Phi, psi and omega in degrees: 000328176293319185289325181294323178293324176289320179294313182299321184290314180295323180291320184292317179298320177288328174290321177291330170294320182287324180295323176292321172299313176304318178297327175295320179292323180296321181297322187286324187253025185298338178260009176270179188294158176294335173303312180297321178297315181294326178294320178299312178301314179299316182295324177297322179298311183287320179298317183297321182296312181299318183299317173298322177293319180294320181301312181292325179290330178289334179278011176069021171275344183230142177280165184297324176296312180302315184299319181293320182292313178301315187299314178297314178306313184299319183297318176295325177297320182296320180296310182294318181289318179300310175302318178296321182288325173294322176292320173293321176295316176302314179303307178303306179301321177299315176295322173298319180296309178309319181288323175300315176299315180300316184295326178295327181301311178284338177285343177267009181106356181266193177258144180280132175231121186295140180300145178287160178098163180284158178211173178286167182301317182296317181291326175299314181296321178294320180295328178290315177298322175290324179298318174291326175295321176305317177295315175303317185291326179294319177292326182290324177295317179299318179295324180293315181296321182291314181297317176296325174298316184291319178301317179298314185299314180298314174308311182299313188286321177294327176294315176300310185289337174278326186291327191286308176293326179296312180301319177294322177295321177296319186289324182288318177294329175292321175295317176293318178298318180279353178072027177255005181284121182286333181225077182310320183289332180289321178298316180295318177299319177297327179295319187285332171295308179298322172301317179292325177294318181298322180298315176296322178298313176297324174295319174300310181300324180289318176295317177297319180299318179293322178297313176298326184277353185070020186265006184283115182261120183256138175249092186287137169210159186277120190223149173278127183295331177305314185288321185300311182293325183291319176289326175295317182292318175303317183286334183267356184296317180294325172302316177297315182296323176299326184264348184074031182254140182263122179271127172238134180216050183262012182233048179246110176286147178279069179269131180284136174230157175252103185217171167275111189300321190284328181277332179285332172300322178295320182291313175300325177295313182299315181292322178287313177305316176302312180296319180293319185290330180271349188260131185291165182301150186068001175284185181223138168244122187250137174248136175226155174205144188182169176282149171220184177290336182272347181147239176241125183252124171256127181231145175234114180250126179248186180235044185284357184091351180105160182243138178307140177308321182295336182265346183303320176296340183264356190302324176266011171289147177296131178083359182286135177220004184082179183287338184243029190248034187263007182234149174301146012264027184296336184081180182274009182067035178248349185298314178292325176296327181285326184290315182294314181301317182288320184293321176286340170296327175276016177064032178245190177222154181232131184221165176220148173209162179274142173231176178303119172084353178185213177221161179237127183260128186235125174248118178255128181237153171300139178284141176299143182276146173081000000 
């Protein structure tokens, strides 16, 4: 028993010395290829066995003949293990290099395609992650291109909408200044109307910039959706009468919601104004609200005749106004973008779909707790 313990001790000391030396070598070559690391690990395993054997032989526990036999066996094992480690290392490095080239392709704007052939579980997992990242990156690029396109359209349309009233204001101001205005009071009323339009446009731009910058601060309070919609209908009634549109809000449940009253009133106002301006005279705009499985759903249905299917995904984009919207009173195309921004800030969603004779805008909000 004592001899067995001594043999184990000498073998451990010899193997530990080889392992310490191998750890130092691995530390020195830590930036080298995986092939070199595998070769060192293989060499450490064989050297540890040989060092332990020599230590045991030095302690006179092995004869010269037995030492020769063991050394020969260890040498053959060293050759085989080293060759195996080199082959494995080269294969793993080759697979890693193929994976790096594939990753570089989607980093340059292409799509990631995993290299063909078998690979280790770790490299396969990395390939799957890179493929998922490639899909997300492609979606991000598409969103960025769509956003940039919307920004360019917004700048063009805002420039157009500003140029027209400013030119009119300058002409009316010059007419008043020169004393050639036949009806000064009418000119003054028109000037005030145009100034109010410009003020509303600037207000929309400021609101949208706060939303995009994440600076929209909400003051949540428990409010009845019935009261919110009632106030919004009362505010939109003069515009509806001017356009000959009938407002209907008889299917509104008194559902409580926790929202920012001011911002949600803006949402309802924008939806109603958009619906009224798109609905022909003698048409109807209907507002409904009630509970659903997703929370509380508020809908505004107009009689615009519907939106082309290819335009539906862009309705809430900044600056989108449709094909016939380059003239007042279509606005600057900011109202629905503001609606989506405010609703999403309330952890809700805004959608649109075509219905018979028009389209329906739906706002889904979380139900009030308690």
